[in-house]
Chimera marker file (.cmm) of the C-alpha trace (Angstrom):
<marker_set name="trace">
<marker id="1" x="30.132" y="21.010" z="13.853" r="1" g="1" b="0" radius="0.5"/>
<marker id="2" x="27.510" y="20.230" z="11.145" r="1" g="1" b="0" radius="0.5"/>
<marker id="3" x="24.288" y="20.880" z="11.802" r="1" g="1" b="0" radius="0.5"/>
<marker id="4" x="22.767" y="19.107" z="8.823" r="1" g="1" b="0" radius="0.5"/>
<marker id="5" x="23.909" y="16.696" z="6.724" r="1" g="1" b="0" radius="0.5"/>
<marker id="6" x="21.865" y="15.150" z="3.324" r="1" g="1" b="0" radius="0.5"/>
<marker id="7" x="22.646" y="11.534" z="3.308" r="1" g="1" b="0" radius="0.5"/>
<marker id="8" x="21.315" y="8.905" z="1.132" r="1" g="1" b="0" radius="0.5"/>
<marker id="9" x="20.673" y="5.173" z="2.523" r="1" g="1" b="0" radius="0.5"/>
<marker id="10" x="19.632" y="2.391" z="0.007" r="1" g="1" b="0" radius="0.5"/>
<marker id="11" x="20.046" y="-0.179" z="2.352" r="1" g="1" b="0" radius="0.5"/>
<marker id="12" x="18.691" y="0.692" z="5.726" r="1" g="1" b="0" radius="0.5"/>
<marker id="13" x="21.301" y="-2.640" z="6.737" r="1" g="1" b="0" radius="0.5"/>
<marker id="14" x="23.658" y="0.860" z="6.298" r="1" g="1" b="0" radius="0.5"/>
<marker id="15" x="22.315" y="3.025" z="8.748" r="1" g="1" b="0" radius="0.5"/>
<marker id="16" x="23.348" y="0.193" z="11.929" r="1" g="1" b="0" radius="0.5"/>
<marker id="17" x="27.275" y="0.669" z="10.983" r="1" g="1" b="0" radius="0.5"/>
<marker id="18" x="26.711" y="4.408" z="11.476" r="1" g="1" b="0" radius="0.5"/>
<marker id="19" x="27.153" y="4.311" z="14.918" r="1" g="1" b="0" radius="0.5"/>
<marker id="20" x="26.257" y="7.372" z="17.207" r="1" g="1" b="0" radius="0.5"/>
<marker id="21" x="23.733" y="8.777" z="15.058" r="1" g="1" b="0" radius="0.5"/>
<marker id="22" x="19.776" y="9.134" z="15.731" r="1" g="1" b="0" radius="0.5"/>
<marker id="23" x="17.834" y="6.472" z="14.964" r="1" g="1" b="0" radius="0.5"/>
<marker id="24" x="15.159" y="8.318" z="14.249" r="1" g="1" b="0" radius="0.5"/>
<marker id="25" x="15.934" y="10.032" z="11.084" r="1" g="1" b="0" radius="0.5"/>
<marker id="26" x="13.367" y="10.984" z="8.562" r="1" g="1" b="0" radius="0.5"/>
<marker id="27" x="12.677" y="9.147" z="5.507" r="1" g="1" b="0" radius="0.5"/>
<marker id="28" x="11.609" y="9.666" z="1.844" r="1" g="1" b="0" radius="0.5"/>
<marker id="29" x="10.458" y="6.738" z="-0.472" r="1" g="1" b="0" radius="0.5"/>
<marker id="30" x="9.661" y="7.868" z="-3.950" r="1" g="1" b="0" radius="0.5"/>
<marker id="31" x="7.815" y="4.988" z="-5.483" r="1" g="1" b="0" radius="0.5"/>
<marker id="32" x="8.910" y="4.384" z="-8.942" r="1" g="1" b="0" radius="0.5"/>
<marker id="33" x="7.848" y="1.916" z="-12.177" r="1" g="1" b="0" radius="0.5"/>
<marker id="34" x="9.405" y="-0.281" z="-14.066" r="1" g="1" b="0" radius="0.5"/>
<marker id="35" x="8.263" y="-0.986" z="-17.542" r="1" g="1" b="0" radius="0.5"/>
<marker id="36" x="10.905" y="-3.431" z="-19.896" r="1" g="1" b="0" radius="0.5"/>
<marker id="37" x="10.410" y="-1.941" z="-23.761" r="1" g="1" b="0" radius="0.5"/>
<marker id="38" x="12.811" y="-4.015" z="-25.806" r="1" g="1" b="0" radius="0.5"/>
<marker id="39" x="12.630" y="-7.105" z="-24.167" r="1" g="1" b="0" radius="0.5"/>
<marker id="40" x="15.454" y="-9.076" z="-26.172" r="1" g="1" b="0" radius="0.5"/>
<marker id="41" x="17.698" y="-5.943" z="-25.554" r="1" g="1" b="0" radius="0.5"/>
<marker id="42" x="17.402" y="-6.503" z="-21.560" r="1" g="1" b="0" radius="0.5"/>
<marker id="43" x="18.053" y="-10.487" z="-21.220" r="1" g="1" b="0" radius="0.5"/>
<marker id="44" x="21.171" y="-9.701" z="-23.114" r="1" g="1" b="0" radius="0.5"/>
<marker id="45" x="21.550" y="-6.352" z="-20.823" r="1" g="1" b="0" radius="0.5"/>
<marker id="46" x="21.184" y="-7.094" z="-18.563" r="1" g="1" b="0" radius="0.5"/>
<marker id="47" x="23.578" y="-8.912" z="-15.599" r="1" g="1" b="0" radius="0.5"/>
<marker id="48" x="23.083" y="-12.555" z="-14.632" r="1" g="1" b="0" radius="0.5"/>
<marker id="49" x="24.071" y="-15.936" z="-12.087" r="1" g="1" b="0" radius="0.5"/>
<marker id="50" x="26.251" y="-18.129" z="-13.787" r="1" g="1" b="0" radius="0.5"/>
<marker id="51" x="26.212" y="-20.090" z="-11.343" r="1" g="1" b="0" radius="0.5"/>
<marker id="52" x="22.792" y="-21.932" z="-13.036" r="1" g="1" b="0" radius="0.5"/>
<marker id="53" x="22.162" y="-24.968" z="-15.018" r="1" g="1" b="0" radius="0.5"/>
<marker id="54" x="21.444" y="-24.448" z="-18.685" r="1" g="1" b="0" radius="0.5"/>
<marker id="55" x="17.313" y="-24.713" z="-18.625" r="1" g="1" b="0" radius="0.5"/>
<marker id="56" x="14.719" y="-22.496" z="-21.346" r="1" g="1" b="0" radius="0.5"/>
<marker id="57" x="10.933" y="-21.376" z="-20.942" r="1" g="1" b="0" radius="0.5"/>
<marker id="58" x="8.634" y="-19.958" z="-23.237" r="1" g="1" b="0" radius="0.5"/>
<marker id="59" x="6.747" y="-17.532" z="-22.738" r="1" g="1" b="0" radius="0.5"/>
<marker id="60" x="4.551" y="-16.273" z="-24.825" r="1" g="1" b="0" radius="0.5"/>
<marker id="61" x="4.413" y="-11.636" z="-23.981" r="1" g="1" b="0" radius="0.5"/>
<marker id="62" x="0.900" y="-10.137" z="-24.302" r="1" g="1" b="0" radius="0.5"/>
<marker id="63" x="2.287" y="-6.121" z="-25.604" r="1" g="1" b="0" radius="0.5"/>
<marker id="64" x="-0.576" y="-4.282" z="-27.210" r="1" g="1" b="0" radius="0.5"/>
<marker id="65" x="1.644" y="-1.023" z="-26.030" r="1" g="1" b="0" radius="0.5"/>
<marker id="66" x="4.898" y="-2.889" z="-27.709" r="1" g="1" b="0" radius="0.5"/>
<marker id="67" x="4.416" y="-5.418" z="-30.159" r="1" g="1" b="0" radius="0.5"/>
<marker id="68" x="7.619" y="-6.438" z="-30.994" r="1" g="1" b="0" radius="0.5"/>
<marker id="69" x="7.814" y="-7.588" z="-27.521" r="1" g="1" b="0" radius="0.5"/>
<marker id="70" x="5.158" y="-9.910" z="-27.623" r="1" g="1" b="0" radius="0.5"/>
<marker id="71" x="4.440" y="-13.228" z="-29.217" r="1" g="1" b="0" radius="0.5"/>
<marker id="72" x="6.210" y="-16.489" z="-28.877" r="1" g="1" b="0" radius="0.5"/>
<marker id="73" x="10.669" y="-16.121" z="-27.385" r="1" g="1" b="0" radius="0.5"/>
<marker id="74" x="11.923" y="-18.557" z="-25.487" r="1" g="1" b="0" radius="0.5"/>
<marker id="75" x="14.341" y="-17.816" z="-22.397" r="1" g="1" b="0" radius="0.5"/>
<marker id="76" x="17.651" y="-19.594" z="-23.200" r="1" g="1" b="0" radius="0.5"/>
<marker id="77" x="20.550" y="-19.775" z="-20.251" r="1" g="1" b="0" radius="0.5"/>
<marker id="78" x="23.298" y="-21.736" z="-21.139" r="1" g="1" b="0" radius="0.5"/>
<marker id="79" x="27.421" y="-20.770" z="-21.290" r="1" g="1" b="0" radius="0.5"/>
<marker id="80" x="27.297" y="-18.392" z="-23.851" r="1" g="1" b="0" radius="0.5"/>
<marker id="81" x="24.319" y="-16.398" z="-20.894" r="1" g="1" b="0" radius="0.5"/>
<marker id="82" x="20.633" y="-15.627" z="-21.335" r="1" g="1" b="0" radius="0.5"/>
<marker id="83" x="19.060" y="-14.769" z="-24.450" r="1" g="1" b="0" radius="0.5"/>
<marker id="84" x="15.733" y="-14.396" z="-25.919" r="1" g="1" b="0" radius="0.5"/>
<marker id="85" x="15.298" y="-16.038" z="-28.729" r="1" g="1" b="0" radius="0.5"/>
<marker id="86" x="11.846" y="-16.548" z="-31.100" r="1" g="1" b="0" radius="0.5"/>
<marker id="87" x="8.892" y="-19.322" z="-31.022" r="1" g="1" b="0" radius="0.5"/>
<marker id="88" x="8.489" y="-21.302" z="-28.164" r="1" g="1" b="0" radius="0.5"/>
<marker id="89" x="5.568" y="-23.543" z="-27.223" r="1" g="1" b="0" radius="0.5"/>
<marker id="90" x="3.828" y="-20.746" z="-25.134" r="1" g="1" b="0" radius="0.5"/>
<marker id="91" x="4.308" y="-22.461" z="-21.932" r="1" g="1" b="0" radius="0.5"/>
<marker id="92" x="4.815" y="-20.361" z="-19.530" r="1" g="1" b="0" radius="0.5"/>
<marker id="93" x="2.328" y="-16.978" z="-20.735" r="1" g="1" b="0" radius="0.5"/>
<marker id="94" x="3.080" y="-13.658" z="-18.655" r="1" g="1" b="0" radius="0.5"/>
<marker id="95" x="1.360" y="-9.987" z="-19.529" r="1" g="1" b="0" radius="0.5"/>
<marker id="96" x="3.415" y="-6.980" z="-20.709" r="1" g="1" b="0" radius="0.5"/>
<marker id="97" x="3.243" y="-5.461" z="-16.466" r="1" g="1" b="0" radius="0.5"/>
<marker id="98" x="4.609" y="-8.814" z="-15.395" r="1" g="1" b="0" radius="0.5"/>
<marker id="99" x="7.873" y="-7.762" z="-16.986" r="1" g="1" b="0" radius="0.5"/>
<marker id="100" x="8.693" y="-5.236" z="-15.094" r="1" g="1" b="0" radius="0.5"/>
<marker id="101" x="8.730" y="-7.165" z="-11.948" r="1" g="1" b="0" radius="0.5"/>
<marker id="102" x="9.621" y="-10.515" z="-12.201" r="1" g="1" b="0" radius="0.5"/>
<marker id="103" x="13.178" y="-8.415" z="-14.449" r="1" g="1" b="0" radius="0.5"/>
<marker id="104" x="13.609" y="-6.721" z="-11.641" r="1" g="1" b="0" radius="0.5"/>
<marker id="105" x="13.420" y="-10.013" z="-9.351" r="1" g="1" b="0" radius="0.5"/>
<marker id="106" x="10.807" y="-7.988" z="-6.703" r="1" g="1" b="0" radius="0.5"/>
<marker id="107" x="8.271" y="-9.910" z="-6.830" r="1" g="1" b="0" radius="0.5"/>
<marker id="108" x="8.162" y="-14.491" z="-8.163" r="1" g="1" b="0" radius="0.5"/>
<marker id="109" x="5.831" y="-16.615" z="-10.404" r="1" g="1" b="0" radius="0.5"/>
<marker id="110" x="3.277" y="-16.478" z="-8.075" r="1" g="1" b="0" radius="0.5"/>
<marker id="111" x="3.142" y="-13.440" z="-6.667" r="1" g="1" b="0" radius="0.5"/>
<marker id="112" x="1.938" y="-12.511" z="-10.940" r="1" g="1" b="0" radius="0.5"/>
<marker id="113" x="0.175" y="-15.612" z="-10.571" r="1" g="1" b="0" radius="0.5"/>
<marker id="114" x="-2.507" y="-14.924" z="-8.672" r="1" g="1" b="0" radius="0.5"/>
<marker id="115" x="-2.272" y="-10.794" z="-9.956" r="1" g="1" b="0" radius="0.5"/>
<marker id="116" x="-3.147" y="-12.258" z="-13.066" r="1" g="1" b="0" radius="0.5"/>
<marker id="117" x="-0.415" y="-11.633" z="-14.782" r="1" g="1" b="0" radius="0.5"/>
<marker id="118" x="1.170" y="-14.716" z="-15.223" r="1" g="1" b="0" radius="0.5"/>
<marker id="119" x="-0.481" y="-18.515" z="-16.417" r="1" g="1" b="0" radius="0.5"/>
<marker id="120" x="2.258" y="-21.471" z="-15.741" r="1" g="1" b="0" radius="0.5"/>
<marker id="121" x="4.887" y="-22.831" z="-13.673" r="1" g="1" b="0" radius="0.5"/>
<marker id="122" x="8.335" y="-21.453" z="-14.873" r="1" g="1" b="0" radius="0.5"/>
<marker id="123" x="10.294" y="-22.018" z="-10.825" r="1" g="1" b="0" radius="0.5"/>
<marker id="124" x="13.469" y="-20.355" z="-13.477" r="1" g="1" b="0" radius="0.5"/>
<marker id="125" x="12.015" y="-17.727" z="-13.858" r="1" g="1" b="0" radius="0.5"/>
<marker id="126" x="12.891" y="-16.847" z="-9.480" r="1" g="1" b="0" radius="0.5"/>
<marker id="127" x="16.075" y="-18.226" z="-9.597" r="1" g="1" b="0" radius="0.5"/>
<marker id="128" x="17.556" y="-16.300" z="-12.010" r="1" g="1" b="0" radius="0.5"/>
<marker id="129" x="15.753" y="-12.720" z="-10.467" r="1" g="1" b="0" radius="0.5"/>
<marker id="130" x="16.449" y="-14.069" z="-6.532" r="1" g="1" b="0" radius="0.5"/>
<marker id="131" x="13.248" y="-13.487" z="-6.506" r="1" g="1" b="0" radius="0.5"/>
<marker id="132" x="11.760" y="-11.762" z="-4.812" r="1" g="1" b="0" radius="0.5"/>
<marker id="133" x="13.185" y="-8.386" z="-2.962" r="1" g="1" b="0" radius="0.5"/>
<marker id="134" x="13.445" y="-5.619" z="-2.691" r="1" g="1" b="0" radius="0.5"/>
<marker id="135" x="14.490" y="-2.770" z="-4.907" r="1" g="1" b="0" radius="0.5"/>
<marker id="136" x="16.499" y="0.144" z="-4.447" r="1" g="1" b="0" radius="0.5"/>
<marker id="137" x="17.814" y="2.883" z="-6.107" r="1" g="1" b="0" radius="0.5"/>
<marker id="138" x="19.347" y="5.642" z="-5.278" r="1" g="1" b="0" radius="0.5"/>
<marker id="139" x="18.066" y="8.060" z="-8.242" r="1" g="1" b="0" radius="0.5"/>
<marker id="140" x="14.734" y="10.252" z="-8.435" r="1" g="1" b="0" radius="0.5"/>
<marker id="141" x="13.126" y="11.477" z="-11.681" r="1" g="1" b="0" radius="0.5"/>
<link id1="1" id2="2" r="1" g="1" b="0" radius="0.2"/>
<link id1="2" id2="3" r="1" g="1" b="0" radius="0.2"/>
<link id1="3" id2="4" r="1" g="1" b="0" radius="0.2"/>
<link id1="4" id2="5" r="1" g="1" b="0" radius="0.2"/>
<link id1="5" id2="6" r="1" g="1" b="0" radius="0.2"/>
<link id1="6" id2="7" r="1" g="1" b="0" radius="0.2"/>
<link id1="7" id2="8" r="1" g="1" b="0" radius="0.2"/>
<link id1="8" id2="9" r="1" g="1" b="0" radius="0.2"/>
<link id1="9" id2="10" r="1" g="1" b="0" radius="0.2"/>
<link id1="10" id2="11" r="1" g="1" b="0" radius="0.2"/>
<link id1="11" id2="12" r="1" g="1" b="0" radius="0.2"/>
<link id1="12" id2="13" r="1" g="1" b="0" radius="0.2"/>
<link id1="13" id2="14" r="1" g="1" b="0" radius="0.2"/>
<link id1="14" id2="15" r="1" g="1" b="0" radius="0.2"/>
<link id1="15" id2="16" r="1" g="1" b="0" radius="0.2"/>
<link id1="16" id2="17" r="1" g="1" b="0" radius="0.2"/>
<link id1="17" id2="18" r="1" g="1" b="0" radius="0.2"/>
<link id1="18" id2="19" r="1" g="1" b="0" radius="0.2"/>
<link id1="19" id2="20" r="1" g="1" b="0" radius="0.2"/>
<link id1="20" id2="21" r="1" g="1" b="0" radius="0.2"/>
<link id1="21" id2="22" r="1" g="1" b="0" radius="0.2"/>
<link id1="22" id2="23" r="1" g="1" b="0" radius="0.2"/>
<link id1="23" id2="24" r="1" g="1" b="0" radius="0.2"/>
<link id1="24" id2="25" r="1" g="1" b="0" radius="0.2"/>
<link id1="25" id2="26" r="1" g="1" b="0" radius="0.2"/>
<link id1="26" id2="27" r="1" g="1" b="0" radius="0.2"/>
<link id1="27" id2="28" r="1" g="1" b="0" radius="0.2"/>
<link id1="28" id2="29" r="1" g="1" b="0" radius="0.2"/>
<link id1="29" id2="30" r="1" g="1" b="0" radius="0.2"/>
<link id1="30" id2="31" r="1" g="1" b="0" radius="0.2"/>
<link id1="31" id2="32" r="1" g="1" b="0" radius="0.2"/>
<link id1="32" id2="33" r="1" g="1" b="0" radius="0.2"/>
<link id1="33" id2="34" r="1" g="1" b="0" radius="0.2"/>
<link id1="34" id2="35" r="1" g="1" b="0" radius="0.2"/>
<link id1="35" id2="36" r="1" g="1" b="0" radius="0.2"/>
<link id1="36" id2="37" r="1" g="1" b="0" radius="0.2"/>
<link id1="37" id2="38" r="1" g="1" b="0" radius="0.2"/>
<link id1="38" id2="39" r="1" g="1" b="0" radius="0.2"/>
<link id1="39" id2="40" r="1" g="1" b="0" radius="0.2"/>
<link id1="40" id2="41" r="1" g="1" b="0" radius="0.2"/>
<link id1="41" id2="42" r="1" g="1" b="0" radius="0.2"/>
<link id1="42" id2="43" r="1" g="1" b="0" radius="0.2"/>
<link id1="43" id2="44" r="1" g="1" b="0" radius="0.2"/>
<link id1="44" id2="45" r="1" g="1" b="0" radius="0.2"/>
<link id1="45" id2="46" r="1" g="1" b="0" radius="0.2"/>
<link id1="46" id2="47" r="1" g="1" b="0" radius="0.2"/>
<link id1="47" id2="48" r="1" g="1" b="0" radius="0.2"/>
<link id1="48" id2="49" r="1" g="1" b="0" radius="0.2"/>
<link id1="49" id2="50" r="1" g="1" b="0" radius="0.2"/>
<link id1="50" id2="51" r="1" g="1" b="0" radius="0.2"/>
<link id1="51" id2="52" r="1" g="1" b="0" radius="0.2"/>
<link id1="52" id2="53" r="1" g="1" b="0" radius="0.2"/>
<link id1="53" id2="54" r="1" g="1" b="0" radius="0.2"/>
<link id1="54" id2="55" r="1" g="1" b="0" radius="0.2"/>
<link id1="55" id2="56" r="1" g="1" b="0" radius="0.2"/>
<link id1="56" id2="57" r="1" g="1" b="0" radius="0.2"/>
<link id1="57" id2="58" r="1" g="1" b="0" radius="0.2"/>
<link id1="58" id2="59" r="1" g="1" b="0" radius="0.2"/>
<link id1="59" id2="60" r="1" g="1" b="0" radius="0.2"/>
<link id1="60" id2="61" r="1" g="1" b="0" radius="0.2"/>
<link id1="61" id2="62" r="1" g="1" b="0" radius="0.2"/>
<link id1="62" id2="63" r="1" g="1" b="0" radius="0.2"/>
<link id1="63" id2="64" r="1" g="1" b="0" radius="0.2"/>
<link id1="64" id2="65" r="1" g="1" b="0" radius="0.2"/>
<link id1="65" id2="66" r="1" g="1" b="0" radius="0.2"/>
<link id1="66" id2="67" r="1" g="1" b="0" radius="0.2"/>
<link id1="67" id2="68" r="1" g="1" b="0" radius="0.2"/>
<link id1="68" id2="69" r="1" g="1" b="0" radius="0.2"/>
<link id1="69" id2="70" r="1" g="1" b="0" radius="0.2"/>
<link id1="70" id2="71" r="1" g="1" b="0" radius="0.2"/>
<link id1="71" id2="72" r="1" g="1" b="0" radius="0.2"/>
<link id1="72" id2="73" r="1" g="1" b="0" radius="0.2"/>
<link id1="73" id2="74" r="1" g="1" b="0" radius="0.2"/>
<link id1="74" id2="75" r="1" g="1" b="0" radius="0.2"/>
<link id1="75" id2="76" r="1" g="1" b="0" radius="0.2"/>
<link id1="76" id2="77" r="1" g="1" b="0" radius="0.2"/>
<link id1="77" id2="78" r="1" g="1" b="0" radius="0.2"/>
<link id1="78" id2="79" r="1" g="1" b="0" radius="0.2"/>
<link id1="79" id2="80" r="1" g="1" b="0" radius="0.2"/>
<link id1="80" id2="81" r="1" g="1" b="0" radius="0.2"/>
<link id1="81" id2="82" r="1" g="1" b="0" radius="0.2"/>
<link id1="82" id2="83" r="1" g="1" b="0" radius="0.2"/>
<link id1="83" id2="84" r="1" g="1" b="0" radius="0.2"/>
<link id1="84" id2="85" r="1" g="1" b="0" radius="0.2"/>
<link id1="85" id2="86" r="1" g="1" b="0" radius="0.2"/>
<link id1="86" id2="87" r="1" g="1" b="0" radius="0.2"/>
<link id1="87" id2="88" r="1" g="1" b="0" radius="0.2"/>
<link id1="88" id2="89" r="1" g="1" b="0" radius="0.2"/>
<link id1="89" id2="90" r="1" g="1" b="0" radius="0.2"/>
<link id1="90" id2="91" r="1" g="1" b="0" radius="0.2"/>
<link id1="91" id2="92" r="1" g="1" b="0" radius="0.2"/>
<link id1="92" id2="93" r="1" g="1" b="0" radius="0.2"/>
<link id1="93" id2="94" r="1" g="1" b="0" radius="0.2"/>
<link id1="94" id2="95" r="1" g="1" b="0" radius="0.2"/>
<link id1="95" id2="96" r="1" g="1" b="0" radius="0.2"/>
<link id1="96" id2="97" r="1" g="1" b="0" radius="0.2"/>
<link id1="97" id2="98" r="1" g="1" b="0" radius="0.2"/>
<link id1="98" id2="99" r="1" g="1" b="0" radius="0.2"/>
<link id1="99" id2="100" r="1" g="1" b="0" radius="0.2"/>
<link id1="100" id2="101" r="1" g="1" b="0" radius="0.2"/>
<link id1="101" id2="102" r="1" g="1" b="0" radius="0.2"/>
<link id1="102" id2="103" r="1" g="1" b="0" radius="0.2"/>
<link id1="103" id2="104" r="1" g="1" b="0" radius="0.2"/>
<link id1="104" id2="105" r="1" g="1" b="0" radius="0.2"/>
<link id1="105" id2="106" r="1" g="1" b="0" radius="0.2"/>
<link id1="106" id2="107" r="1" g="1" b="0" radius="0.2"/>
<link id1="107" id2="108" r="1" g="1" b="0" radius="0.2"/>
<link id1="108" id2="109" r="1" g="1" b="0" radius="0.2"/>
<link id1="109" id2="110" r="1" g="1" b="0" radius="0.2"/>
<link id1="110" id2="111" r="1" g="1" b="0" radius="0.2"/>
<link id1="111" id2="112" r="1" g="1" b="0" radius="0.2"/>
<link id1="112" id2="113" r="1" g="1" b="0" radius="0.2"/>
<link id1="113" id2="114" r="1" g="1" b="0" radius="0.2"/>
<link id1="114" id2="115" r="1" g="1" b="0" radius="0.2"/>
<link id1="115" id2="116" r="1" g="1" b="0" radius="0.2"/>
<link id1="116" id2="117" r="1" g="1" b="0" radius="0.2"/>
<link id1="117" id2="118" r="1" g="1" b="0" radius="0.2"/>
<link id1="118" id2="119" r="1" g="1" b="0" radius="0.2"/>
<link id1="119" id2="120" r="1" g="1" b="0" radius="0.2"/>
<link id1="120" id2="121" r="1" g="1" b="0" radius="0.2"/>
<link id1="121" id2="122" r="1" g="1" b="0" radius="0.2"/>
<link id1="122" id2="123" r="1" g="1" b="0" radius="0.2"/>
<link id1="123" id2="124" r="1" g="1" b="0" radius="0.2"/>
<link id1="124" id2="125" r="1" g="1" b="0" radius="0.2"/>
<link id1="125" id2="126" r="1" g="1" b="0" radius="0.2"/>
<link id1="126" id2="127" r="1" g="1" b="0" radius="0.2"/>
<link id1="127" id2="128" r="1" g="1" b="0" radius="0.2"/>
<link id1="128" id2="129" r="1" g="1" b="0" radius="0.2"/>
<link id1="129" id2="130" r="1" g="1" b="0" radius="0.2"/>
<link id1="130" id2="131" r="1" g="1" b="0" radius="0.2"/>
<link id1="131" id2="132" r="1" g="1" b="0" radius="0.2"/>
<link id1="132" id2="133" r="1" g="1" b="0" radius="0.2"/>
<link id1="133" id2="134" r="1" g="1" b="0" radius="0.2"/>
<link id1="134" id2="135" r="1" g="1" b="0" radius="0.2"/>
<link id1="135" id2="136" r="1" g="1" b="0" radius="0.2"/>
<link id1="136" id2="137" r="1" g="1" b="0" radius="0.2"/>
<link id1="137" id2="138" r="1" g="1" b="0" radius="0.2"/>
<link id1="138" id2="139" r="1" g="1" b="0" radius="0.2"/>
<link id1="139" id2="140" r="1" g="1" b="0" radius="0.2"/>
<link id1="140" id2="141" r="1" g="1" b="0" radius="0.2"/>
</marker_set>
């Protein structure tokens, strides 16, 4: 018999698969923050859906703490994958504080717009991250 078990469940749905366990298990939730430090490298390294059509989104990033992220960038999705290129018209303006929630898919562009962190309309930004969804991490810091 085991008296105590420490089990890390990232998705609460998994709890339903554990038949015979108490329903009043204690839960520990640790909030965290995500800061995109190098947007071009992050875009290149992240996995993106390959079923989306080709598209481009012209961004203008405001980032006073990481000037290498700031400026006009073009987000390009095509058969080669997703990449961030310099230039573009800056039709969608994003603050650096919007990059983390967008990148993680935890906030839609409408939510970021209401928070004052995004201006402009680009529905493909939501489509590539499947926003909104709850982010779960099985690691502690």
